[in-house]
N, C-alpha and C positions, 0 to 999 in steps of 0.2 A: 378381537383379531384384537391381532398387534398391526399401528401402521409402523412403519419402516422413517427414518431421517435420511435428508439425504446425507452423503456425505457433504462438508463444507468446501468450500469454492477454495480454488490450490490459486487461482489468479482470478485481481478484479481490472473496468473500465477503470477512469477517472475518475467516477460518481463516488463512485462505490468503496475505490481508494481511500478515498477523500474522509467518508465518513467513519470508515472504518481505524482512517487511523485521527477522526477527529481535528481535519484540518482544511483549512478552501484550496484547493484545487489548482489554483493558484502558484501556495504553498509547492503542492504538490510539483510543479509544471517548471519554481524556482528547483529543487531540488534536484531534479531528472536535470535540467539543462546541463547545471554547472558538473553533473557527473555523479554525484553525491549520491544520486538515488536509478537501481539498477531498472532497467523496464525490457518492455517489446514492444517493438512497433512493427502492426501488419501493410498500414499504406498511414499514409498523410493525418486521418485523425483516429487511428487503430489503436490506443495504447493500451497495453494491460500493464500490469504490477504484475508478481506472488506473490502469494504472503507473507511466506515467510523472511522476501527478500524485506517487506517493510516492515515486521516486526527485528529484523534484524535494526534496519538502519533507526527505529526507534528506539532500543536499547540501546545506541551511540548518541542520541541526541540528549539522556535522561542526565541528571545531574542532581550525585546524593548532595544533602546534605547534611553536615554535622551536626550534633544536638550543639 
Protein backbone atom coordinates (compact mmCIF):
# COMPACT_ATOMS: atom_id res chain seq x y z
CA UNK A 1 0.00 0.00 0.00
CA UNK A 2 1.29 3.44 -0.91
CA UNK A 3 0.92 6.30 1.55
CA UNK A 4 0.18 9.67 -0.02
CA UNK A 5 2.38 12.51 1.13
CA UNK A 6 0.58 15.69 2.12
CA UNK A 7 1.02 18.70 -0.15
CA UNK A 8 3.67 21.19 0.84
CA UNK A 9 2.37 23.98 3.04
CA UNK A 10 1.72 27.18 1.17
CA UNK A 11 1.81 29.30 4.35
CA UNK A 12 4.23 29.37 7.27
CA UNK A 13 4.00 30.80 10.75
CA UNK A 14 6.88 32.98 11.87
CA UNK A 15 8.92 30.17 13.43
CA UNK A 16 8.51 27.85 10.45
CA UNK A 17 9.23 30.69 8.00
CA UNK A 18 12.43 31.52 9.85
CA UNK A 19 13.47 27.88 9.75
CA UNK A 20 12.61 27.62 6.04
CA UNK A 21 14.77 30.68 5.28
CA UNK A 22 17.52 29.68 7.74
CA UNK A 23 17.16 33.09 9.40
CA UNK A 24 16.12 34.32 12.81
CA UNK A 25 12.55 35.31 13.61
CA UNK A 26 13.86 38.78 14.38
CA UNK A 27 15.27 39.13 10.86
CA UNK A 28 11.84 38.27 9.44
CA UNK A 29 10.23 40.77 11.84
CA UNK A 30 12.59 43.48 10.59
CA UNK A 31 11.91 42.67 6.93
CA UNK A 32 8.17 42.65 7.62
CA UNK A 33 8.25 45.92 9.58
CA UNK A 34 10.24 47.74 6.90
CA UNK A 35 7.89 46.55 4.14
CA UNK A 36 10.39 44.31 2.38
CA UNK A 37 8.55 41.06 3.08
CA UNK A 38 4.80 40.61 2.43
CA UNK A 39 2.76 38.90 5.15
CA UNK A 40 -0.78 38.16 6.31
CA UNK A 41 -1.92 39.29 9.74
CA UNK A 42 -4.92 37.63 11.33
CA UNK A 43 -4.49 39.04 14.82
CA UNK A 44 -1.81 40.77 16.86
CA UNK A 45 0.04 37.48 17.33
CA UNK A 46 -0.94 35.50 14.22
CA UNK A 47 1.25 36.34 11.22
CA UNK A 48 1.64 34.09 8.17
CA UNK A 49 4.07 34.18 5.29
CA UNK A 50 3.39 32.66 1.87
CA UNK A 51 6.08 30.28 0.63
CA UNK A 52 6.27 31.98 -2.78
CA UNK A 53 6.75 35.38 -1.10
CA UNK A 54 9.61 33.98 0.96
CA UNK A 55 11.21 32.45 -2.14
CA UNK A 56 10.92 35.75 -4.05
CA UNK A 57 12.34 37.73 -1.13
CA UNK A 58 15.26 35.32 -0.74
CA UNK A 59 15.98 35.48 -4.47
CA UNK A 60 16.21 39.28 -4.25
CA UNK A 61 18.83 38.93 -1.51
CA UNK A 62 21.06 36.71 -3.63
CA UNK A 63 24.40 38.19 -4.60
CA UNK A 64 26.27 36.53 -7.44
CA UNK A 65 30.03 36.61 -7.23
CA UNK A 66 32.04 36.41 -10.42
CA UNK A 67 35.13 34.18 -10.38
